[in-house]
VEXDREN-2710 file (C-alpha; in Angstrom, 1 decimal):
% VEXDREN-2710
k/r/px/py/pz
1/UNK/103.0/110.6/93.6
2/UNK/101.1/112.5/90.7
3/UNK/99.1/109.1/89.7
4/UNK/97.4/109.0/92.6
5/UNK/96.7/113.2/93.1
6/UNK/95.6/112.7/89.8
7/UNK/93.3/109.6/90.1
8/UNK/91.8/111.2/93.7
9/UNK/91.0/114.5/91.2
10/UNK/89.2/112.2/89.0
11/UNK/87.6/109.7/91.1
12/UNK/87.5/110.8/94.3
13/UNK/84.6/112.8/96.2
14/UNK/84.6/115.2/98.9
15/UNK/82.3/114.9/101.3
16/UNK/80.8/117.5/104.0
17/UNK/82.6/117.3/107.2
18/UNK/85.9/117.1/105.5
19/UNK/85.7/112.9/104.6
20/UNK/86.9/112.1/101.2
21/UNK/85.6/109.4/99.5
22/UNK/87.9/107.4/97.2
23/UNK/86.3/104.0/97.5
24/UNK/86.2/103.5/93.6
25/UNK/89.7/103.2/93.8
26/UNK/91.3/102.8/97.6
27/UNK/89.1/101.3/100.0
28/UNK/86.3/99.5/98.6
29/UNK/86.9/98.9/95.2
30/UNK/91.1/98.3/95.0
31/UNK/92.9/99.5/91.8
32/UNK/95.6/96.9/92.2
33/UNK/97.9/98.5/88.8
34/UNK/97.9/101.9/91.3
35/UNK/98.7/99.5/94.5
36/UNK/101.3/97.9/92.9
37/UNK/102.7/101.8/91.7
38/UNK/102.3/102.4/95.4
39/UNK/104.3/100.3/96.9
40/UNK/107.0/100.4/94.3
41/UNK/107.1/104.3/95.2
42/UNK/107.3/103.3/99.1
43/UNK/110.2/100.9/98.0
44/UNK/111.8/103.4/96.8
45/UNK/111.2/106.3/99.2
46/UNK/112.5/103.7/102.1
47/UNK/115.6/101.8/100.3
48/UNK/118.6/101.0/102.1
49/UNK/115.7/100.5/105.4
50/UNK/115.9/96.8/106.6
51/UNK/111.9/95.7/106.5
52/UNK/111.3/92.4/108.1
53/UNK/107.2/92.6/108.0
54/UNK/105.1/95.4/107.5
55/UNK/102.0/96.6/109.8
56/UNK/98.6/97.7/109.0
57/UNK/95.0/97.5/110.2
58/UNK/91.9/96.0/108.8
59/UNK/90.5/96.5/106.4
60/UNK/91.8/99.3/104.2
61/UNK/95.3/99.1/104.3
62/UNK/95.3/95.3/104.0
63/UNK/95.1/95.2/100.2
64/UNK/98.0/98.2/99.7
65/UNK/100.1/96.6/102.2
66/UNK/100.0/93.1/100.7
67/UNK/100.8/94.3/96.8
68/UNK/103.4/96.6/98.6
69/UNK/105.0/93.9/100.6
70/UNK/105.8/92.7/97.4
71/UNK/108.8/95.6/96.5
72/UNK/109.9/94.8/99.7
73/UNK/110.9/91.2/99.2
74/UNK/107.7/89.6/99.5
75/UNK/108.0/90.0/103.5
76/UNK/105.0/89.0/105.7
77/UNK/102.7/91.3/106.2
78/UNK/100.7/91.3/109.5
79/UNK/97.6/93.0/110.3
80/UNK/95.8/94.7/113.3
81/UNK/92.4/93.3/113.5
82/UNK/89.7/95.6/115.1
83/UNK/87.6/92.7/116.6
84/UNK/88.4/90.1/119.0
85/UNK/87.3/86.6/117.7
86/UNK/88.0/82.6/118.6
87/UNK/90.5/82.8/116.0
88/UNK/92.6/85.1/117.7
89/UNK/94.4/82.8/120.6
90/UNK/97.2/83.2/122.9
91/UNK/99.1/86.6/124.2
92/UNK/97.8/89.5/122.1
93/UNK/99.2/93.1/122.1
94/UNK/95.8/95.6/122.0
95/UNK/96.1/99.3/121.7
96/UNK/92.6/101.9/121.7
97/UNK/92.1/103.8/118.5
98/UNK/89.4/106.7/117.6
99/UNK/87.9/106.4/113.7
100/UNK/87.4/109.7/112.4
101/UNK/85.0/108.3/109.8
102/UNK/83.2/105.6/111.8
103/UNK/82.9/108.6/115.3
104/UNK/83.5/105.3/117.5
105/UNK/86.6/104.1/119.4
106/UNK/87.6/100.4/118.9
107/UNK/90.6/98.0/119.9
108/UNK/93.0/97.1/117.6
109/UNK/94.6/93.2/118.5
110/UNK/98.1/91.6/117.2
111/UNK/99.0/88.2/118.3
112/UNK/102.5/88.3/120.3
113/UNK/103.9/85.8/118.2
114/UNK/103.5/87.5/114.8
115/UNK/105.8/90.5/115.7
116/UNK/109.5/89.8/117.7
117/UNK/111.5/91.9/119.8
118/UNK/114.2/93.6/117.2
119/UNK/112.0/93.0/114.0
120/UNK/111.9/96.2/111.4
121/UNK/109.2/97.1/110.6
122/UNK/107.5/99.4/108.6
123/UNK/103.8/100.8/109.0
124/UNK/101.5/101.3/105.7
125/UNK/97.9/102.7/105.7
126/UNK/95.4/104.0/103.6
127/UNK/94.4/107.5/105.2
128/UNK/95.9/109.5/107.9
129/UNK/94.4/112.6/109.7
130/UNK/94.8/113.0/113.1
131/UNK/96.5/110.1/113.3
132/UNK/95.0/107.9/115.9
133/UNK/95.4/104.8/114.3
134/UNK/98.6/105.5/113.5
135/UNK/98.9/105.8/117.3
136/UNK/97.6/102.7/118.0
137/UNK/100.3/100.6/115.8
138/UNK/102.8/102.5/117.1
139/UNK/101.8/101.7/120.6
140/UNK/101.8/98.1/119.8
141/UNK/105.4/98.6/118.3
142/UNK/106.7/99.9/121.3
143/UNK/105.4/97.2/123.3
144/UNK/106.3/94.2/120.9
145/UNK/109.9/96.3/121.3
146/UNK/110.0/96.4/117.2
147/UNK/111.8/98.9/115.1
148/UNK/109.3/101.1/113.5
149/UNK/111.3/101.9/110.1
150/UNK/108.9/104.3/108.6
151/UNK/105.3/104.7/107.8
152/UNK/103.9/104.9/104.8
153/UNK/100.6/106.7/104.0
154/UNK/98.8/106.6/101.2
155/UNK/96.7/109.7/101.6
156/UNK/97.3/112.4/104.5
157/UNK/94.7/115.4/105.1
158/UNK/97.7/117.6/105.5
159/UNK/95.3/120.5/107.2
160/UNK/94.8/118.0/110.2
161/UNK/97.7/117.4/113.1
162/UNK/98.2/113.4/112.3
163/UNK/101.4/113.8/110.4
164/UNK/102.7/116.9/111.4
165/UNK/102.6/115.2/115.1
166/UNK/104.2/111.9/114.1
167/UNK/107.0/113.8/112.2
168/UNK/107.5/115.9/115.1
169/UNK/107.8/112.9/117.2
170/UNK/110.8/111.5/115.0
171/UNK/108.9/109.1/112.4
172/UNK/109.7/108.9/109.1
173/UNK/106.5/109.7/107.4
174/UNK/106.1/109.2/103.7
175/UNK/102.7/109.9/102.6
176/UNK/101.6/109.5/98.6
177/UNK/99.5/112.3/98.5
178/UNK/98.9/115.2/101.1
179/UNK/96.1/117.1/101.0
180/UNK/96.4/120.5/101.3
181/UNK/92.8/121.6/101.7
182/UNK/88.9/120.1/100.5
183/UNK/86.1/121.9/99.8
184/UNK/82.4/119.9/99.8
185/UNK/80.6/122.2/98.1
186/UNK/82.8/122.9/95.2
187/UNK/84.3/119.1/95.3
188/UNK/87.8/120.2/94.8
189/UNK/91.0/118.8/96.2
190/UNK/94.1/121.2/96.5
191/UNK/97.5/118.9/97.3
192/UNK/100.3/120.4/99.3
END
């Protein structure tokens, strides 16, 4: 998606350690118009697939998923929580994921009442690098008995293994911008 690539080039920052900072428009300050265009693109890519719900992980995926949901008939958005709280009651699906940017493992939790066996789900997230977060959502989906219709990713680090592994496992992964290489010293990004 050229619009997203252009925005990454203009407002993204490459940091040491293969970190791409896009907080000016994607995961801190949110460009809702860009999110809307991203949702329209995923709706085009996944046209013809039955989508009952969109599933993401807090926090960065929530805004993107909510705007995208409008393009799928205003389906509900469910997000996996990263911490247990008194508001999470009843039976839950849980998985553990490792965060590359936070450099720690954490649980992801979804109340069982929000995923029903046989539902068709689209997974959406802001980044895909090693695929740990996505594998956590997939584990939850398998336990819930839902059908994963596809995976929508805003930015994929194509030089890391996550996207390749998911595609090899048979998942339909639609990444709107695939980063082929980044240079922290020059501050450049190259797209696939």
